[in-house]
C-alpha positions as a Markdown table, in Angstrom:
| # | Residue | x | y | z |
|---|---|---|---|---|
| 1 | Unk | 14.8 | -17.3 | 1.9 |
| 2 | Unk | 16.5 | -14.2 | 2.2 |
| 3 | Unk | 17.5 | -12.8 | 6.3 |
| 4 | Unk | 16.0 | -9.7 | 8.1 |
| 5 | Unk | 18.0 | -6.8 | 8.9 |
| 6 | Unk | 17.8 | -5.3 | 12.3 |
| 7 | Unk | 16.7 | -2.0 | 10.5 |
| 8 | Unk | 13.6 | -3.4 | 9.4 |
| 9 | Unk | 11.2 | -2.4 | 10.3 |
| 10 | Unk | 9.1 | -4.8 | 12.6 |
| 11 | Unk | 6.0 | -3.9 | 11.1 |
| 12 | Unk | 4.9 | -3.7 | 7.3 |
| 13 | Unk | 3.9 | -0.1 | 5.8 |
| 14 | Unk | 0.4 | -1.4 | 5.3 |
| 15 | Unk | 0.3 | -2.4 | 8.6 |
| 16 | Unk | 1.0 | 1.4 | 9.9 |
| 17 | Unk | -0.9 | 3.0 | 7.3 |
| 18 | Unk | -3.9 | 0.8 | 8.7 |
| 19 | Unk | -3.0 | 1.8 | 12.5 |
| 20 | Unk | -3.1 | 5.2 | 11.7 |
| 21 | Unk | -6.4 | 5.4 | 9.6 |
| 22 | Unk | -7.8 | 3.5 | 12.6 |
| 23 | Unk | -6.1 | 6.6 | 15.1 |
| 24 | Unk | -8.5 | 8.8 | 12.5 |
| 25 | Unk | -11.4 | 6.9 | 13.1 |
| 26 | Unk | -10.9 | 7.1 | 16.8 |
| 27 | Unk | -10.8 | 10.2 | 16.7 |
| 28 | Unk | -13.9 | 11.3 | 14.8 |
| 29 | Unk | -15.2 | 9.2 | 17.1 |
| 30 | Unk | -14.3 | 11.5 | 19.6 |
| 31 | Unk | -15.3 | 15.0 | 17.2 |
| 32 | Unk | -18.6 | 13.7 | 17.2 |
| 33 | Unk | -19.0 | 12.8 | 20.8 |
| 34 | Unk | -18.2 | 16.3 | 22.1 |
| 35 | Unk | -20.1 | 18.0 | 18.9 |
| 36 | Unk | -22.8 | 15.7 | 20.4 |
| 37 | Unk | -22.4 | 16.6 | 23.6 |
| 38 | Unk | -22.0 | 20.1 | 23.1 |
| 39 | Unk | -25.8 | 19.8 | 21.8 |
| 40 | Unk | -27.0 | 18.4 | 24.9 |
| 41 | Unk | -29.1 | 20.3 | 27.3 |
| 42 | Unk | -27.3 | 19.4 | 29.9 |
| 43 | Unk | -23.4 | 19.5 | 30.4 |
| 44 | Unk | -21.6 | 16.6 | 30.2 |
| 45 | Unk | -21.6 | 15.0 | 33.2 |
| 46 | Unk | -18.0 | 13.1 | 35.2 |
| 47 | Unk | -18.2 | 9.5 | 33.0 |
| 48 | Unk | -19.0 | 11.5 | 29.7 |
| 49 | Unk | -16.0 | 13.1 | 29.6 |
| 50 | Unk | -14.5 | 10.0 | 31.2 |
| 51 | Unk | -14.9 | 7.8 | 28.4 |
| 52 | Unk | -13.5 | 11.0 | 26.1 |
| 53 | Unk | -10.9 | 11.0 | 27.8 |
| 54 | Unk | -10.2 | 7.4 | 28.4 |
| 55 | Unk | -10.7 | 6.9 | 23.9 |
| 56 | Unk | -8.0 | 9.4 | 23.6 |
| 57 | Unk | -5.2 | 8.3 | 25.8 |
| 58 | Unk | -5.7 | 4.4 | 24.6 |
| 59 | Unk | -6.1 | 5.7 | 20.8 |
| 60 | Unk | -2.5 | 7.8 | 22.2 |
| 61 | Unk | -0.8 | 4.4 | 24.0 |
| 62 | Unk | -2.7 | 2.1 | 21.0 |
| 63 | Unk | -2.4 | 2.1 | 17.7 |
| 64 | Unk | -0.6 | 5.7 | 17.5 |
| 65 | Unk | 2.3 | 4.7 | 19.5 |
| 66 | Unk | 2.8 | 1.9 | 17.0 |
| 67 | Unk | 2.2 | 3.5 | 13.8 |
| 68 | Unk | 4.4 | 6.3 | 14.9 |
| 69 | Unk | 6.8 | 3.5 | 16.0 |
| 70 | Unk | 6.6 | 1.8 | 12.7 |
| 71 | Unk | 7.2 | 4.8 | 10.4 |
| 72 | Unk | 10.4 | 5.8 | 12.6 |
| 73 | Unk | 12.0 | 2.9 | 11.3 |
| 74 | Unk | 11.2 | 3.8 | 7.6 |
| 75 | Unk | 11.8 | 6.7 | 7.4 |
| 76 | Unk | 15.0 | 6.2 | 9.4 |
| 77 | Unk | 13.7 | 8.7 | 12.4 |
| 78 | Unk | 13.1 | 8.4 | 15.7 |
| 79 | Unk | 9.9 | 9.7 | 17.1 |
| 80 | Unk | 11.4 | 10.6 | 20.1 |
| 81 | Unk | 13.7 | 13.0 | 18.8 |
| 82 | Unk | 14.0 | 16.2 | 20.5 |
| 83 | Unk | 15.0 | 18.0 | 17.4 |
| 84 | Unk | 11.7 | 17.3 | 15.5 |
| 85 | Unk | 9.6 | 19.8 | 15.0 |
| 86 | Unk | 6.0 | 20.0 | 16.2 |
| 87 | Unk | 3.2 | 22.6 | 17.4 |
């Protein structure tokens, strides 16, 4: 049995891609929720906005964070590196 090296990714590329797909699905849900709120006759209430905020926060802290860390390892990059280009 082959030993795993310290530099081997903790997560398979398939799992990282699956997490990114989950992020895409969640963001699609957020977009549809905001679209629906935009077409309501009354403005969204605090509970509506809190639900959207919670979904976005959970997505960022959960699957997006995990996928970024895994892809960083796979690519030999640090996702939190200040030298990476951000927009």
